[in-house]
Each structure stands twice: as C-alpha cells, then as structure tokens.
N, C-alpha and C positions, 0 to 999 in steps of 0.2 A: 895480376890480371885487367884490374881495374886502372881505370881511370883517373876511376869522381863522372863515369858518369853511365849513367845504370842501366838508359836503354831508350827504348820510344815511351812512351806520356811519364816515366820514371816510372819502370816497372821493377824491378829485382831482377840480375840474373837466376838465372837457374841452379841451386842450393849456396844463397848468396842472402834471400829473403829473410824479412824477421820471420819470428818463432821458425823456424826448421830448425827440421831435427827431433828430440824423441817429446820435449814436450808438445809442438802445433801441431804432430800425431792426432793425441786425445781429440783437439781445440776439432780440428778438421775430419772429428773422425762424425761426432756429437753433430756441427754442422754441418755436414751432408746430409746426415740424419734425417734429421730437425727436413732438411731441405728434398726430402723422397717424402721423406707423409705431408709437407706441404702437395706434395706435386700429386699425391693420391688423391689427397682430400678436392687437388683443384678436378683432378677426373671424372671423383663422384659425380664436384657439384655437376661439370656440364656438359656429363653425358644420359641426365632428360631432357637436356635441347635437343644431343641429337636424338633418342627418341622424341621426342615430341615434333621432329622437323621430319621425319622419315614418317611417324601417323597421319601428319596432316600431308605427305606426298603421298601416300596409298590413298587414301578416301578425297584425295582432289585424283589425280589417278581413273578411281572411281565410278566418281562423278562424272568428268569427263566421257567415262564410256561406255554410264550405264544414260544422259544426258545426249550423245550423240546414235544412242539405236538405234538402227531399224527400227519405228512404232510397225506395228499393224496395220494395216490398213481392219477399217471401220467395213464391215459388211453386210452390204446394202441385205432389211429384211423382207419379205413380201408382203 
C-alpha cells in the first residue's frame, strides 16, 4: 500500500506510524495522563478568573441598580 508518500504534511498512515504496537501504548497512556493533569491544573488556575469576573459583574449590576433607583423626594418640614 505505500508508495513513498506519507500523506499530508509528512504524517504516516494509520498503523504505519513509528512507535505503534505494544511499545508505544505505554508511552501514549503516560503522555495522555500528563496532558490530563496539565489540563486540570490549567482549569483550576483559570477558574478564579471566571469567579472574579462574575463577582465584578454582580457588583457592577448592583451598583447600577442602586445608582438609578428613584430617590425619595425630600419632605417639606413645616
């Protein structure tokens, strides 16, 4: 099946890639676990930014409502 051309951008066809088979399975699993751990850490780091943005939006909304709420007219004292 192969004629010397590995496909787009030099990528090998499925099943013909280097490291396929039993030896590459362990390395793939370990690298996948590492990527998952990195992604979990990144989610935790960026979660505080999302929480901060929500808090700022809530405070801003409360301030706008308070600022634009109709004030009581001054009572005339006799």
